C-alpha positions as CSV (number, residue, x, y, z in Angstrom):
1,M,207.8,-27.6,82.0
2,S,204.4,-26.5,83.3
3,W,201.7,-29.1,81.7
4,Q,198.3,-28.4,81.0
5,L,197.7,-32.3,82.7
6,P,199.0,-34.7,85.0
7,N,200.9,-36.9,84.1
8,P,201.9,-36.9,79.8
9,F,203.3,-38.8,77.2
10,I,206.3,-37.1,75.8
11,N,207.9,-37.4,72.3
12,T,210.2,-34.5,71.5
13,W,211.2,-32.5,68.1
14,R,213.6,-30.8,66.7
15,V,212.2,-28.5,64.0
16,M,214.3,-28.9,61.2
17,P,214.7,-26.6,57.9
18,E,212.8,-28.3,55.9
19,Q,210.0,-27.5,58.7
20,I,210.2,-23.6,58.0
21,D,208.2,-21.8,56.3
22,H,208.0,-18.1,54.2
23,Y,207.4,-16.3,57.6
24,Q,210.6,-18.4,59.2
25,H,208.9,-20.0,62.0
26,A,207.5,-23.6,61.6
27,N,204.8,-24.2,58.9
28,N,201.5,-25.7,60.5
29,V,201.8,-28.7,58.5
30,A,205.2,-29.4,60.7
31,Y,202.4,-29.1,63.5
32,V,200.2,-31.4,62.7
33,S,202.4,-34.3,61.3
34,Q,203.6,-34.0,65.1
35,L,200.7,-34.6,66.2
36,E,200.3,-37.4,64.3
37,V,203.8,-38.0,65.3
38,T,203.5,-38.2,69.2
39,S,199.6,-39.5,68.8
40,W,201.7,-43.2,67.1
41,A,204.4,-43.0,69.6
42,H,202.2,-43.0,72.3
43,S,200.4,-45.8,70.6
44,N,203.0,-47.5,70.3
45,H,204.2,-47.0,73.8
46,L,200.8,-48.3,75.2
47,G,201.8,-51.9,72.8
48,L,199.1,-50.8,69.9
49,T,201.1,-50.7,66.6
50,I,200.0,-50.5,62.5
51,E,200.9,-54.3,62.4
52,Q,198.7,-54.5,65.2
53,Y,196.0,-52.2,63.7
54,Q,196.4,-53.9,60.6
55,A,195.5,-58.0,61.8
56,L,192.3,-56.5,63.4
57,D,191.6,-54.8,60.3
58,R,190.9,-51.4,62.9
59,G,192.3,-48.4,62.5
60,M,191.2,-44.7,65.1
61,A,190.3,-42.3,62.2
62,I,190.5,-38.6,62.6
63,S,187.2,-37.3,63.0
64,R,188.1,-33.4,64.0
65,H,191.2,-31.0,65.3
66,Q,191.0,-28.3,66.7
67,I,194.7,-26.2,67.3
68,D,195.4,-23.4,69.6
69,Y,198.3,-22.6,67.8
70,L,200.3,-19.7,70.6
71,A,203.6,-18.9,69.9
72,A,206.0,-19.5,66.7
73,A,208.4,-22.5,66.3
74,H,211.6,-22.0,64.6
75,V,215.0,-24.1,62.8
76,N,216.3,-26.0,65.9
77,D,214.2,-25.9,68.1
78,I,212.7,-28.8,70.8
79,I,210.1,-29.3,71.3
80,D,208.5,-31.0,73.8
81,C,205.2,-32.6,72.3
82,A,202.6,-33.7,75.1
83,T,200.0,-36.6,74.8
84,W,197.1,-37.9,77.0
85,I,194.8,-39.8,76.6
86,V,191.8,-37.2,78.0
87,E,188.5,-39.8,76.9
88,C,187.3,-43.6,75.4
89,D,183.8,-44.5,75.1
90,N,186.0,-48.2,74.6
91,K,183.4,-48.6,71.6
92,L,183.9,-46.2,68.7
93,K,185.7,-42.7,70.1
94,L,188.9,-41.7,71.7
95,A,189.9,-38.3,72.6
96,R,193.7,-36.8,72.8
97,Q,195.3,-33.3,74.4
98,F,198.2,-32.2,73.0
99,Q,200.1,-29.3,74.5
100,F,204.0,-28.6,73.3
101,I,206.2,-26.5,74.6
102,R,209.6,-25.3,73.8
103,R,213.0,-26.4,76.5
104,S,214.7,-23.1,76.3
105,D,211.7,-20.8,77.0
106,Q,209.1,-23.1,78.4
107,Q,206.5,-21.5,77.0
108,T,203.1,-23.5,74.9
109,L,203.5,-22.9,71.3
110,L,199.9,-25.3,70.4
111,R,197.2,-27.3,72.3
112,A,195.4,-29.4,70.3
113,R,192.8,-31.7,71.0
114,T,191.8,-34.5,68.6
115,E,189.0,-36.6,67.7
116,F,189.0,-40.1,66.5
117,V,186.2,-42.6,65.5
118,C,187.0,-46.5,64.7
119,I,186.7,-48.1,61.4
120,A,187.5,-51.0,59.5
121,L,190.8,-50.4,57.9
122,S,188.8,-52.4,54.6
123,T,185.5,-50.2,54.2
124,G,186.5,-47.6,55.8
125,K,183.4,-47.5,57.7
126,P,183.1,-47.1,61.8
127,K,183.1,-50.2,63.2
128,R,183.2,-51.1,67.1
129,M,186.3,-51.1,68.5
130,P,188.0,-54.9,69.6
131,Q,188.9,-55.8,72.7
132,A,192.9,-54.8,71.8
133,F,192.3,-51.3,71.7
134,T,189.8,-51.3,74.4
135,Q,192.0,-53.1,77.2
136,I,194.9,-50.5,76.6
137,Y,193.4,-47.3,75.7
138,G,190.4,-47.7,77.9
139,P,192.6,-46.9,80.8
140,A,195.0,-45.1,79.7
141,A,191.8,-42.8,79.4
142,L,192.8,-39.7,82.3
143,T,190.2,-40.5,83.7
144,C,191.6,-43.6,84.9
145,L,195.2,-42.1,85.8
146,A,194.4,-41.4,89.0
147,T,194.2,-45.0,90.2
148,S,196.4,-46.2,87.7
149,T,200.2,-46.4,89.8
150,E,202.0,-46.8,86.6
151,T,202.6,-43.4,85.1
152,Q,202.4,-42.1,81.6
153,T,205.0,-40.3,81.4
154,K,207.8,-41.7,78.9
155,V,210.4,-39.3,77.2
156,I,211.3,-40.5,73.3
157,E,214.1,-37.6,72.2
158,Q,213.8,-37.9,68.4
159,V,217.0,-35.3,68.3
């Protein structure tokens, strides 16, 4: 695959009939859903679960999405959805990049960037990242991958 950045975390998505819109391709809502699914799969792989978020009363809330839809996906297409943590300030902010590639022809269908801010789940207000977040997300940030001996590549098959 021709990934835009090194060492992607990969979650696989098969486009289902219920995700097809009146133009006969995957609806944009399905892509946005896969951004979330892929983000959570990566966080879980790194060792952070929703239960830990709840116990710490912290979460990473989306503050901005930038999505470039480059080509259409169709029913039963198998899409490799890659993500990278590209920034983590170890205080409040984290950013991910995404690239979705259709397996059959290696065409990039989507590129996206999502920015997050750490919040207290109980209030929704910005709060400093807890140590568990900084210890996991900080080293996973792309800027740290060059010195890491452990690869972030992980394929989750959901097809």
